[in-house]
C-alpha positions as CSV (number, residue, x, y, z in Angstrom):
1,M,-17.5,-34.0,19.5
2,T,-18.8,-36.5,16.9
3,F,-17.7,-36.3,13.2
4,G,-21.2,-35.0,12.3
5,E,-21.0,-32.3,14.9
6,E,-17.5,-31.3,13.9
7,L,-18.6,-31.1,10.2
8,R,-21.6,-28.9,11.0
9,D,-19.4,-26.7,13.2
10,R,-16.8,-26.3,10.4
11,L,-19.5,-25.6,7.8
12,G,-21.1,-23.1,10.1
13,R,-17.9,-21.0,10.5
14,R,-17.6,-18.0,8.2
15,T,-14.7,-15.6,7.9
16,P,-15.9,-12.2,9.3
17,M,-14.0,-10.2,6.8
18,L,-11.7,-11.2,4.0
19,F,-9.2,-8.9,2.2
20,V,-8.4,-10.3,-1.2
21,S,-5.3,-9.3,-3.1
22,W,-3.6,-10.5,-6.3
23,A,-0.4,-8.7,-5.3
24,F,2.9,-10.3,-4.3
25,V,3.4,-7.8,-1.5
26,R,0.6,-8.3,1.1
27,G,1.5,-5.8,3.8
28,R,-1.4,-3.4,3.3
29,S,-4.1,-6.1,3.0
30,A,-2.8,-8.1,5.9
31,D,-2.5,-5.1,8.2
32,I,-6.0,-3.7,7.4
33,A,-7.5,-7.2,7.7
34,S,-5.9,-7.6,11.1
35,S,-7.1,-4.2,12.3
36,L,-10.7,-5.3,11.4
37,G,-10.4,-8.7,13.0
38,G,-10.5,-10.4,9.6
39,E,-8.2,-12.4,7.4
40,S,-6.3,-11.7,4.2
41,A,-5.7,-13.8,1.1
42,S,-2.8,-12.9,-1.1
43,L,-3.4,-14.9,-4.3
44,Y,-0.3,-14.4,-6.4
45,L,1.0,-17.3,-8.5
46,E,4.7,-16.4,-8.4
47,R,5.8,-19.4,-10.5
48,I,3.9,-18.1,-13.5
49,S,5.8,-14.9,-14.0
50,D,6.3,-15.1,-17.8
51,R,4.4,-12.2,-19.4
52,R,3.4,-14.4,-22.3
53,L,1.4,-16.5,-19.8
54,V,-0.5,-13.6,-18.2
55,L,-3.8,-14.9,-19.4
56,V,-3.1,-18.3,-18.0
57,R,-2.1,-16.7,-14.7
58,Y,-5.2,-14.5,-14.5
59,G,-7.4,-17.5,-15.4
60,L,-5.9,-19.7,-12.7
61,T,-5.9,-16.9,-10.1
62,S,-9.6,-16.2,-10.9
63,L,-10.5,-19.8,-10.2
64,L,-8.4,-19.7,-7.0
65,T,-10.3,-16.5,-5.9
66,V,-13.6,-18.2,-6.5
67,A,-12.5,-21.2,-4.5
68,V,-11.3,-19.1,-1.6
69,L,-14.5,-17.1,-1.4
70,L,-16.6,-20.3,-1.5
71,R,-14.5,-22.0,1.2
72,R,-14.3,-19.0,3.6
73,R,-17.7,-17.5,2.8
74,P,-16.7,-14.1,4.2
75,R,-19.4,-11.8,5.7
76,S,-17.7,-8.8,4.0
77,V,-14.9,-8.4,1.5
78,I,-12.3,-5.8,0.7
79,V,-10.5,-6.4,-2.6
80,T,-7.4,-4.7,-4.1
81,N,-7.5,-2.9,-7.4
82,P,-5.5,-3.2,-9.7
83,P,-6.1,-5.5,-11.4
84,I,-9.8,-5.0,-11.7
85,I,-10.6,-8.7,-12.3
86,P,-10.7,-9.8,-8.6
87,G,-12.9,-6.8,-7.9
88,L,-15.5,-8.1,-10.4
89,I,-15.3,-11.6,-8.9
90,C,-15.7,-10.3,-5.4
91,A,-18.6,-8.0,-6.4
92,A,-20.4,-11.0,-7.9
93,Y,-19.9,-12.9,-4.7
94,G,-21.2,-10.0,-2.7
95,A,-24.3,-9.7,-4.8
96,I,-25.0,-13.5,-4.4
97,A,-24.1,-13.7,-0.7
98,R,-25.6,-10.2,0.1
99,V,-22.5,-9.0,1.9
100,P,-20.7,-5.7,1.6
101,V,-17.8,-5.5,-0.9
102,V,-15.2,-2.7,-0.7
103,L,-12.8,-1.9,-3.6
104,D,-9.3,-0.8,-2.5
105,S,-8.4,1.3,-5.5
106,H,-4.7,2.2,-5.5
107,T,-3.5,5.3,-7.3
108,G,-2.5,3.3,-10.4
109,S,-6.0,1.9,-10.8
110,F,-7.1,5.4,-11.9
111,G,-4.6,5.2,-14.9
112,L,-2.0,7.1,-13.0
113,K,1.7,6.2,-12.2
114,G,2.1,4.9,-15.7
115,D,-0.4,2.1,-15.3
116,R,-1.6,1.8,-18.9
117,M,-3.7,-1.3,-18.4
118,S,-5.7,0.3,-15.6
119,E,-6.2,3.3,-17.8
120,K,-7.8,1.1,-20.4
121,M,-9.9,-0.5,-17.8
122,L,-11.3,2.8,-16.4
123,P,-14.8,2.2,-17.8
124,V,-15.0,-1.1,-15.9
125,H,-13.6,0.6,-12.8
126,R,-16.2,3.3,-13.1
127,W,-19.0,0.8,-13.5
128,L,-17.8,-1.3,-10.5
129,A,-17.2,1.7,-8.2
130,S,-20.9,2.7,-8.3
131,R,-22.0,-0.9,-7.4
132,V,-19.8,-1.7,-4.4
133,A,-20.3,-0.5,-0.8
134,A,-17.3,1.8,-0.9
135,V,-14.1,2.6,-2.7
136,L,-10.9,3.2,-0.7
137,V,-8.7,6.0,-2.1
138,T,-5.6,7.9,-1.0
139,T,-6.8,11.5,-1.5
140,D,-10.0,13.7,-1.6
141,E,-9.1,14.4,-5.2
142,L,-9.5,10.8,-6.2
143,G,-12.5,10.6,-3.9
144,A,-14.2,13.3,-6.0
145,V,-13.6,11.1,-9.1
146,V,-15.3,8.2,-7.4
147,E,-18.2,10.4,-6.3
148,E,-18.6,11.6,-9.9
149,W,-18.8,7.9,-10.9
150,G,-21.7,7.5,-8.4
151,G,-19.6,5.6,-5.8
152,R,-18.9,6.2,-2.1
153,P,-15.2,7.1,-1.6
154,L,-13.4,6.6,1.7
155,V,-9.9,7.8,2.3
156,V,-7.9,5.1,4.1
157,H,-4.2,5.0,4.3
158,E,-1.9,2.6,6.2
159,A,-2.5,0.6,9.4
160,P,0.3,0.3,12.0
161,P,2.7,-2.4,10.9
162,P,2.8,-5.7,12.8
163,W,6.4,-5.2,13.7
164,E,8.1,-2.9,16.2
165,V,11.5,-1.3,16.0
166,A,13.8,0.0,18.7
167,A,13.6,3.7,19.5
168,P,15.9,5.8,17.3
169,T,19.4,6.6,18.7
170,P,21.6,9.6,18.4
171,L,23.2,10.1,15.1
172,P,26.3,7.9,14.5
173,E,29.5,9.0,12.9
174,R,28.4,7.4,9.6
175,P,24.6,7.7,9.2
176,T,22.4,5.2,7.3
177,V,19.8,6.5,4.9
178,L,17.1,4.1,3.7
179,F,15.2,4.7,0.4
180,V,12.2,2.4,0.2
181,G,11.0,1.5,-3.2
182,V,10.1,-1.2,-5.7
183,F,11.6,0.3,-8.9
184,A,8.1,1.5,-9.9
185,A,7.6,4.0,-12.7
186,D,6.8,6.9,-10.3
187,E,10.0,6.4,-8.1
188,P,12.9,8.7,-9.0
189,V,15.5,6.0,-8.1
190,G,18.1,7.5,-10.4
191,E,17.9,10.8,-8.6
192,V,18.3,9.1,-5.2
193,I,21.5,7.3,-6.5
194,E,22.9,10.6,-7.7
195,A,22.0,12.2,-4.3
196,A,24.0,9.4,-2.7
197,R,27.0,10.4,-4.8
198,A,26.6,13.9,-3.2
199,L,26.5,12.4,0.3
200,P,29.8,10.5,0.6
201,G,29.6,10.5,4.4
202,C,26.4,8.4,4.4
203,D,25.5,4.9,3.5
204,V,22.4,4.9,1.3
205,L,20.4,1.6,1.2
206,V,17.9,1.1,-1.7
207,T,15.2,-1.6,-1.5
208,G,13.4,-3.4,-4.4
209,D,13.7,-6.5,-6.5
210,L,16.9,-6.0,-8.5
211,R,15.3,-7.9,-11.5
212,K,13.2,-4.7,-12.0
213,A,16.2,-2.3,-11.7
214,P,17.8,-0.8,-14.7
215,P,21.2,-2.5,-15.0
216,E,23.0,0.7,-15.8
217,L,21.7,2.2,-12.6
218,V,23.1,-0.6,-10.5
219,V,26.5,-0.8,-12.3
220,G,27.0,3.0,-12.2
221,A,26.0,3.5,-8.5
222,P,28.6,5.0,-6.1
223,D,30.3,2.9,-3.5
224,N,28.1,4.3,-0.7
225,A,24.9,3.2,-2.4
226,R,23.9,-0.4,-1.7
227,F,21.0,-2.3,-3.3
228,V,19.5,-4.6,-0.7
229,G,16.9,-6.3,-2.9
230,F,13.3,-7.2,-1.9
231,L,13.3,-8.4,1.7
232,P,10.8,-10.4,3.8
233,M,9.1,-8.6,6.7
234,E,11.7,-9.4,9.3
235,G,14.6,-8.3,7.1
236,Y,12.8,-5.1,6.2
237,R,12.1,-4.4,9.9
238,D,15.8,-4.7,10.6
239,L,16.6,-2.2,7.8
240,V,14.1,0.3,9.2
241,E,15.6,-0.2,12.7
242,Q,19.1,0.6,11.3
243,A,18.0,3.7,9.5
244,D,18.8,7.2,10.8
245,V,16.8,8.8,7.9
246,M,14.2,7.3,5.6
247,I,13.4,8.6,2.1
248,S,10.1,8.0,0.3
249,L,9.6,9.7,-3.1
250,T,7.0,9.7,-5.9
251,T,6.5,11.7,-9.1
252,E,2.7,11.2,-8.8
253,P,1.0,14.1,-6.9
254,V,-1.8,12.0,-5.4
255,S,0.2,9.0,-4.3
256,V,0.6,8.4,-0.6
257,M,3.4,6.0,0.0
258,R,3.2,3.2,2.5
259,A,6.9,3.7,3.3
260,A,6.3,7.3,4.5
261,Y,3.7,5.9,7.0
262,E,6.2,3.2,8.1
263,A,8.8,5.9,8.8
264,V,6.5,7.7,11.1
265,Y,5.4,4.5,12.9
266,A,9.1,3.7,13.4
267,R,9.7,7.3,14.6
268,R,12.4,7.8,11.9
269,P,13.0,11.3,10.3
270,L,11.5,11.4,6.9
271,V,12.5,13.0,3.6
272,L,9.6,12.9,1.1
273,S,8.4,14.4,-2.2
274,D,7.0,17.9,-2.1
275,W,3.4,17.4,-3.0
276,P,0.4,19.1,-1.2
277,I,-1.1,15.9,0.1
278,L,2.2,14.7,1.5
279,R,2.9,18.0,3.2
280,E,-0.5,17.8,4.8
281,L,-0.1,14.2,6.0
282,F,3.5,14.4,7.1
283,P,4.1,17.9,8.4
284,H,7.1,16.9,10.4
285,G,8.9,15.5,7.4
286,V,11.3,17.4,5.0
287,A,9.6,18.0,1.6
288,V,12.0,18.0,-1.4
289,A,11.8,18.1,-5.2
290,N,12.5,14.9,-7.0
291,D,16.0,15.8,-8.1
292,R,19.5,15.0,-6.9
293,D,20.4,18.4,-5.3
294,S,17.1,18.8,-3.5
295,I,17.1,15.2,-2.2
296,A,20.7,15.5,-1.0
297,E,20.0,18.9,0.7
298,G,16.9,17.4,2.4
299,V,19.0,14.6,3.9
300,R,21.7,17.1,5.0
301,S,19.1,19.3,6.7
302,V,17.8,16.3,8.7
303,L,21.3,15.2,9.7
304,A,22.2,18.7,10.7
305,D,19.2,18.9,13.1
306,H,18.7,15.2,13.8
307,G,18.1,15.7,17.5
308,R,15.1,18.0,16.9
309,Y,13.6,15.6,14.4
310,L,13.8,12.8,16.9
311,Q,12.1,15.1,19.5
312,V,9.0,15.6,17.2
313,A,8.8,12.0,16.2
314,D,6.4,11.1,19.0
315,D,4.1,14.0,18.0
316,A,4.1,12.8,14.4
317,L,3.3,9.3,15.5
318,E,0.4,10.5,17.7
319,E,-1.1,12.5,14.9
320,Q,-0.8,9.5,12.6
321,R,-2.4,7.1,15.1
322,R,-5.3,9.5,15.6
323,R,-5.9,9.8,11.8
324,W,-5.7,6.0,11.4
325,S,-8.2,5.5,14.2
326,E,-10.8,7.7,12.5
327,Q,-10.2,6.0,9.1
328,I,-10.5,2.4,10.4
329,E,-13.7,3.2,12.3
330,S,-15.3,4.6,9.1
331,L,-14.2,1.5,7.2
332,R,-15.4,-0.8,10.0
333,A,-18.9,0.7,9.8
334,I,-19.1,-0.2,6.1
335,V,-17.8,-3.8,6.4
336,D,-19.9,-4.4,9.4
337,G,-23.0,-3.3,7.5
338,S,-23.7,-0.4,9.8
339,L,-24.0,1.9,6.7
340,P,-26.4,1.0,3.9
341,R,-24.7,-0.3,0.8
342,V,-25.5,-0.1,-2.8
343,P,-28.3,-2.7,-3.5
344,S,-26.9,-5.9,-5.0
345,S,-29.6,-5.9,-7.7
346,S,-27.7,-3.0,-9.3
347,L,-24.9,-5.4,-10.3
348,T,-26.2,-5.5,-13.8
349,M,-24.2,-4.0,-16.6
350,E,-26.0,-1.1,-18.2
351,H,-25.8,-0.8,-22.0
Protein backbone atom coordinates (compact mmCIF):
# COMPACT_ATOMS: atom_id res chain seq x y z
CA MET A 1 0.00 0.00 0.00
CA THR A 2 1.41 3.38 -1.03
CA PHE A 3 1.63 6.30 1.42
CA GLY A 4 -1.25 8.03 -0.35
CA GLU A 5 -3.44 4.93 -0.17
CA GLU A 6 -2.61 4.43 3.51
CA LEU A 7 -3.41 8.07 4.26
CA ARG A 8 -6.76 7.87 2.48
CA ASP A 9 -7.51 4.62 4.35
CA ARG A 10 -6.75 6.19 7.72
CA LEU A 11 -8.76 9.31 6.94
CA GLY A 12 -11.66 7.15 5.85
CA ARG A 13 -11.85 5.22 9.09
CA ARG A 14 -14.36 6.38 11.63
CA THR A 15 -15.05 5.09 15.10
CA PRO A 16 -18.50 3.44 14.98
CA MET A 17 -19.41 4.59 18.49
CA LEU A 18 -17.49 6.57 21.10
CA PHE A 19 -18.34 6.76 24.81
CA VAL A 20 -16.85 9.98 26.22
CA SER A 21 -16.31 10.35 29.94
CA TRP A 22 -14.55 12.90 32.14
CA ALA A 23 -14.45 10.45 35.04
CA PHE A 24 -11.38 8.83 36.58
CA VAL A 25 -13.21 5.48 36.82
CA ARG A 26 -13.99 4.25 33.32
CA GLY A 27 -15.63 0.87 34.00
CA ARG A 28 -19.16 1.74 32.89
CA SER A 29 -18.14 3.64 29.77
CA ALA A 30 -15.66 0.97 28.69
CA ASP A 31 -18.06 -1.92 29.30
CA ILE A 32 -21.00 -0.34 27.46
CA ALA A 33 -18.78 0.75 24.56
CA SER A 34 -17.44 -2.79 24.27
CA SER A 35 -20.98 -4.22 24.28
CA LEU A 36 -21.85 -1.93 21.36
CA GLY A 37 -18.68 -2.66 19.40
CA GLY A 38 -17.38 0.85 19.99
CA GLU A 39 -14.62 2.59 21.89
CA SER A 40 -14.38 4.63 25.08
CA ALA A 41 -12.39 7.76 25.86
CA SER A 42 -11.83 8.52 29.55
CA LEU A 43 -10.56 12.11 29.51
CA TYR A 44 -9.47 12.81 33.07
CA LEU A 45 -6.46 15.00 33.80
CA GLU A 46 -5.37 13.40 37.05
CA ARG A 47 -2.31 15.63 37.46
CA ILE A 48 -4.49 18.75 37.75
CA SER A 49 -6.30 17.78 40.94
CA ASP A 50 -6.11 21.07 42.85
CA ARG A 51 -9.65 22.45 43.18
CA ARG A 52 -8.32 25.95 42.69
CA LEU A 53 -7.39 24.92 39.15
CA VAL A 54 -10.77 23.44 38.27
CA LEU A 55 -11.39 26.00 35.51
CA VAL A 56 -7.99 25.22 34.01
CA ARG A 57 -8.71 21.49 34.12
CA TYR A 58 -12.15 21.92 32.56
CA GLY A 59 -10.73 24.16 29.84
CA LEU A 60 -7.96 21.74 28.92
CA THR A 61 -10.29 18.74 29.05
CA SER A 62 -12.77 20.55 26.81
CA LEU A 63 -10.04 21.09 24.22
CA LEU A 64 -9.00 17.46 24.55
CA THR A 65 -12.61 16.35 24.03
CA VAL A 66 -12.89 18.39 20.84
CA ALA A 67 -9.60 16.95 19.60
CA VAL A 68 -10.70 13.36 20.29
CA LEU A 69 -14.01 13.90 18.48
CA LEU A 70 -12.33 15.43 15.45
CA ARG A 71 -9.70 12.69 15.32
CA ARG A 72 -12.03 9.71 15.72
CA ARG A 73 -15.12 11.23 14.02
CA PRO A 74 -17.52 8.77 15.69
CA ARG A 75 -20.76 7.84 13.94
CA SER A 76 -22.54 8.03 17.30
CA VAL A 77 -21.60 9.30 20.76
CA ILE A 78 -22.57 8.49 24.34
CA VAL A 79 -21.34 10.97 26.91
CA THR A 80 -21.32 10.84 30.70
CA ASN A 81 -23.07 13.50 32.78
CA PRO A 82 -21.93 14.97 35.21
CA PRO A 83 -20.29 17.22 34.44
CA ILE A 84 -22.59 18.68 31.80
CA ILE A 85 -19.80 20.33 29.79
CA PRO A 86 -18.77 17.26 27.72
CA GLY A 87 -22.44 16.71 26.97
CA LEU A 88 -22.66 20.18 25.43
CA ILE A 89 -19.49 19.61 23.40
CA CYS A 90 -20.67 16.22 22.12
CA ALA A 91 -24.13 17.60 21.32
CA ALA A 92 -22.51 20.30 19.21
CA TYR A 93 -20.44 17.65 17.42
CA GLY A 94 -23.58 15.58 16.85
CA ALA A 95 -25.40 18.55 15.35
CA ILE A 96 -22.54 19.31 12.96
CA ALA A 97 -21.75 15.70 12.04
CA ARG A 98 -25.43 14.69 12.03
CA VAL A 99 -24.92 11.69 14.28
CA PRO A 100 -26.88 10.47 17.34
CA VAL A 101 -25.71 11.68 20.74
CA VAL A 102 -26.86 9.97 23.93
CA LEU A 103 -26.49 11.55 27.38
CA ASP A 104 -25.62 9.09 30.16
CA SER A 105 -27.09 11.03 33.08
CA HIS A 106 -26.02 9.53 36.39
CA THR A 107 -28.18 9.99 39.47
CA GLY A 108 -26.08 12.90 40.73
CA SER A 109 -26.67 14.85 37.51
CA PHE A 110 -30.27 15.42 38.65
CA GLY A 111 -28.99 17.28 41.71
CA LEU A 112 -29.25 14.16 43.90
CA LYS A 113 -26.60 12.42 46.06
CA GLY A 114 -25.47 15.82 47.35
CA ASP A 115 -24.24 17.01 43.93
CA ARG A 116 -24.74 20.76 44.34
CA MET A 117 -23.01 21.73 41.10
CA SER A 118 -25.31 19.49 39.06
CA GLU A 119 -28.27 20.96 40.92
CA LYS A 120 -27.19 24.42 39.77
CA MET A 121 -26.78 23.12 36.22
CA LEU A 122 -30.26 21.55 36.03
CA PRO A 123 -31.58 24.21 33.58
CA VAL A 124 -28.74 23.31 31.20
CA HIS A 125 -29.36 19.59 31.76
CA ARG A 126 -33.03 20.10 30.99
CA TRP A 127 -32.28 22.03 27.80
CA LEU A 128 -29.78 19.46 26.59
CA ALA A 129 -31.96 16.44 27.43
CA SER A 130 -34.60 17.56 24.96
CA ARG A 131 -32.04 17.94 22.17
CA VAL A 132 -30.16 14.64 22.21
CA ALA A 133 -31.22 11.26 20.87
CA ALA A 134 -31.81 9.80 24.34
CA VAL A 135 -30.94 10.14 28.02
CA LEU A 136 -29.79 7.09 29.96
CA VAL A 137 -31.21 6.92 33.50
CA THR A 138 -31.30 4.42 36.36
CA THR A 139 -35.02 4.38 37.13
CA ASP A 140 -38.43 5.04 35.61
CA GLU A 141 -38.80 7.84 38.16
CA LEU A 142 -35.88 9.74 36.66
CA GLY A 143 -37.13 8.76 33.23
CA ALA A 144 -40.37 10.58 33.98
CA VAL A 145 -38.33 13.71 34.74
CA VAL A 146 -36.60 13.44 31.37
CA GLU A 147 -39.95 12.97 29.63
CA GLU A 148 -41.28 16.07 31.37
CA TRP A 149 -38.26 17.92 29.96
CA GLY A 150 -39.17 16.77 26.46
CA GLY A 151 -36.44 14.14 26.19
CA ARG A 152 -36.41 10.41 25.47
CA PRO A 153 -35.39 8.40 28.58
CA LEU A 154 -33.89 4.95 28.43
CA VAL A 155 -33.18 2.84 31.51
CA VAL A 156 -29.73 1.27 31.11
CA HIS A 157 -27.82 -0.27 33.99
CA GLU A 158 -24.50 -2.14 33.96
CA ALA A 159 -22.91 -4.34 31.31
CA PRO A 160 -21.19 -7.59 32.24
CA PRO A 161 -17.67 -6.73 33.46
CA PRO A 162 -14.68 -7.70 31.30
CA TRP A 163 -13.32 -9.92 34.05
CA GLU A 164 -14.41 -13.30 35.34
CA VAL A 165 -14.01 -14.72 38.81
CA ALA A 166 -13.91 -18.27 40.08
CA ALA A 167 -17.17 -19.78 41.25
CA PRO A 168 -17.97 -19.13 44.92
CA THR A 169 -16.85 -21.75 47.40
CA PRO A 170 -18.41 -23.05 50.62
CA LEU A 171 -18.14 -20.67 53.55
CA PRO A 172 -14.71 -20.70 55.23
CA GLU A 173 -14.18 -20.57 58.96
CA ARG A 174 -13.49 -16.83 58.76
CA PRO A 175 -15.63 -15.21 56.03
CA THR A 176 -14.61 -12.19 53.97
CA VAL A 177 -17.15 -9.40 53.53
CA LEU A 178 -16.49 -6.81 50.81
CA PHE A 179 -18.04 -3.34 50.94
CA VAL A 180 -17.57 -1.56 47.62
CA GLY A 181 -17.58 2.23 47.67
CA VAL A 182 -15.68 5.39 46.83
CA PHE A 183 -16.48 7.42 49.99
CA ALA A 184 -19.27 9.24 48.16
CA ALA A 185 -21.78 11.38 50.03
CA ASP A 186 -24.55 8.77 49.68
CA GLU A 187 -22.50 5.86 51.05
CA PRO A 188 -23.04 5.07 54.77
CA VAL A 189 -19.44 3.98 55.26
CA GLY A 190 -19.46 4.83 58.95
CA GLU A 191 -22.38 2.47 59.53
CA VAL A 192 -20.51 -0.30 57.69
CA ILE A 193 -17.49 0.19 59.96
CA GLU A 194 -19.72 -0.01 63.01
CA ALA A 195 -21.35 -3.14 61.59
CA ALA A 196 -17.86 -4.63 61.23
CA ARG A 197 -17.37 -4.01 64.95
CA ALA A 198 -20.47 -6.13 65.54
CA LEU A 199 -19.12 -8.90 63.28
CA PRO A 200 -15.81 -9.86 64.94
CA GLY A 201 -15.78 -13.24 63.21
CA CYS A 202 -15.55 -11.67 59.75
CA ASP A 203 -12.96 -9.67 57.87
CA VAL A 204 -14.62 -6.58 56.36
CA LEU A 205 -12.78 -5.03 53.40
CA VAL A 206 -13.64 -1.47 52.35
CA THR A 207 -12.67 -0.07 48.95
CA GLY A 208 -12.15 3.58 47.99
CA ASP A 209 -9.45 6.22 47.71
CA LEU A 210 -8.30 6.83 51.29
CA ARG A 211 -7.63 10.49 50.50
CA LYS A 212 -11.41 10.91 50.43
CA ALA A 213 -12.03 9.02 53.67
CA PRO A 214 -12.68 10.88 56.94
CA PRO A 215 -9.47 10.42 58.97
CA GLU A 216 -11.37 9.69 62.18
CA LEU A 217 -13.21 6.86 60.42
CA VAL A 218 -9.96 5.13 59.48
CA VAL A 219 -8.26 5.69 62.83
CA GLY A 220 -11.25 4.47 64.84
CA ALA A 221 -12.01 1.36 62.77
CA PRO A 222 -11.97 -2.05 64.47
CA ASP A 223 -9.15 -4.52 63.76
CA ASN A 224 -11.32 -6.65 61.45
CA ALA A 225 -12.08 -3.69 59.14
CA ARG A 226 -9.43 -3.11 56.47
CA PHE A 227 -9.29 -0.20 54.03
CA VAL A 228 -7.87 -1.52 50.76
CA GLY A 229 -7.82 1.76 48.80
CA PHE A 230 -8.77 2.30 45.17
CA LEU A 231 -7.63 -0.68 43.12
CA PRO A 232 -6.99 -1.22 39.41
CA MET A 233 -9.28 -3.65 37.62
CA GLU A 234 -7.20 -6.76 38.24
CA GLY A 235 -6.79 -6.00 41.94
CA TYR A 236 -10.50 -5.34 42.29
CA ARG A 237 -11.31 -8.59 40.49
CA ASP A 238 -9.16 -10.47 43.00
CA LEU A 239 -11.05 -8.85 45.89
CA VAL A 240 -14.41 -9.85 44.44
CA GLU A 241 -13.12 -13.40 44.02
CA GLN A 242 -12.11 -13.49 47.70
CA ALA A 243 -15.48 -12.21 48.90
CA ASP A 244 -17.99 -14.52 50.54
CA VAL A 245 -20.50 -11.66 50.83
CA MET A 246 -20.65 -8.30 49.05
CA ILE A 247 -22.27 -5.14 50.46
CA SER A 248 -23.50 -2.24 48.33
CA LEU A 249 -25.32 0.62 50.06
CA THR A 250 -26.74 4.03 49.22
CA THR A 251 -28.86 6.62 50.98
CA GLU A 252 -30.26 7.78 47.62
CA PRO A 253 -33.57 5.98 46.81
CA VAL A 254 -33.15 6.12 43.00
CA SER A 255 -29.49 5.13 42.83
CA VAL A 256 -28.59 1.76 41.29
CA MET A 257 -25.08 0.81 42.31
CA ARG A 258 -22.64 -0.72 39.86
CA ALA A 259 -21.20 -2.84 42.68
CA ALA A 260 -24.56 -4.56 43.19
CA TYR A 261 -24.51 -5.62 39.55
CA GLU A 262 -20.92 -6.80 39.88
CA ALA A 263 -21.89 -8.97 42.85
CA VAL A 264 -24.56 -10.73 40.79
CA TYR A 265 -22.27 -11.14 37.77
CA ALA A 266 -19.72 -12.70 40.15
CA ARG A 267 -22.45 -14.89 41.76
CA ARG A 268 -21.69 -13.53 45.22
CA PRO A 269 -24.41 -13.14 47.88
CA LEU A 270 -25.44 -9.50 48.14
CA VAL A 271 -26.49 -7.23 51.01
CA LEU A 272 -27.90 -3.94 49.79
CA SER A 273 -29.97 -0.94 50.83
CA ASP A 274 -33.69 -1.44 51.23
CA TRP A 275 -35.10 0.77 48.45
CA PRO A 276 -37.97 -0.26 46.13
CA ILE A 277 -35.89 -0.12 42.93
CA LEU A 278 -33.13 -2.23 44.48
CA ARG A 279 -35.58 -4.83 45.78
CA GLU A 280 -37.01 -5.04 42.25
CA LEU A 281 -33.66 -5.39 40.50
CA PHE A 282 -31.99 -7.67 43.07
CA PRO A 283 -34.76 -9.89 44.48
CA HIS A 284 -32.25 -12.52 45.64
CA GLY A 285 -30.27 -10.05 47.73
CA VAL A 286 -30.79 -9.17 51.39
CA ALA A 287 -32.26 -5.67 51.78
CA VAL A 288 -31.24 -3.75 54.90
CA ALA A 289 -31.63 -0.32 56.43
CA ASN A 290 -28.55 1.88 56.28
CA ASP A 291 -27.64 1.48 59.94
CA ARG A 292 -25.18 -0.60 61.93
CA ASP A 293 -27.59 -3.16 63.39
CA SER A 294 -29.48 -3.82 60.18
CA ILE A 295 -26.30 -4.16 58.10
CA ALA A 296 -24.77 -6.55 60.62
CA GLU A 297 -27.97 -8.60 60.80
CA GLY A 298 -28.14 -8.75 57.00
CA VAL A 299 -24.62 -10.16 56.83
CA ARG A 300 -25.41 -12.67 59.59
CA SER A 301 -28.51 -13.88 57.74
CA VAL A 302 -26.48 -14.49 54.57
CA LEU A 303 -23.76 -16.34 56.48
CA ALA A 304 -26.32 -18.45 58.32
CA ASP A 305 -27.86 -19.62 55.03
CA HIS A 306 -24.87 -19.18 52.72
CA GLY A 307 -25.42 -22.42 50.83
CA ARG A 308 -28.93 -21.39 49.76
CA TYR A 309 -27.72 -18.01 48.52
CA LEU A 310 -25.10 -19.76 46.42
CA GLN A 311 -27.80 -22.02 44.98
CA VAL A 312 -29.90 -19.08 43.73
CA ALA A 313 -26.88 -17.19 42.37
CA ASP A 314 -27.26 -18.69 38.89
CA ASP A 315 -30.92 -17.69 38.77
CA ALA A 316 -30.03 -14.13 39.77
CA LEU A 317 -27.32 -14.03 37.10
CA GLU A 318 -29.69 -15.30 34.40
CA GLU A 319 -32.30 -12.66 35.28
CA GLN A 320 -29.66 -9.96 35.17
CA ARG A 321 -28.29 -11.08 31.80
CA ARG A 322 -31.79 -11.14 30.33
CA ARG A 323 -32.46 -7.60 31.55
CA TRP A 324 -29.14 -6.35 30.21
CA SER A 325 -29.79 -7.95 26.81
CA GLU A 326 -33.04 -6.00 26.50
CA GLN A 327 -31.44 -2.74 27.62
CA ILE A 328 -28.43 -2.93 25.31
CA GLU A 329 -30.58 -3.75 22.28
CA SER A 330 -32.73 -0.68 22.94
CA LEU A 331 -29.60 1.44 23.24
CA ARG A 332 -28.11 -0.12 20.09
CA ALA A 333 -31.19 0.89 18.10
CA ILE A 334 -30.62 4.50 19.09
CA VAL A 335 -26.87 4.72 18.48
CA ASP A 336 -27.24 2.85 15.19
CA GLY A 337 -29.81 5.39 14.07
CA SER A 338 -32.62 2.85 13.78
CA LEU A 339 -34.84 5.15 15.81
CA PRO A 340 -35.39 8.76 14.74
CA ARG A 341 -33.50 11.30 16.80
CA VAL A 342 -34.27 14.86 17.73
CA PRO A 343 -33.44 17.06 14.70
CA SER A 344 -30.02 18.70 15.03
CA SER A 345 -31.53 22.02 14.01
CA SER A 346 -33.15 22.14 17.44
CA LEU A 347 -29.72 22.63 19.03
CA THR A 348 -30.40 26.33 19.46
CA MET A 349 -30.82 27.84 22.89
CA GLU A 350 -34.29 29.22 23.39
CA HIS A 351 -34.64 32.49 25.29
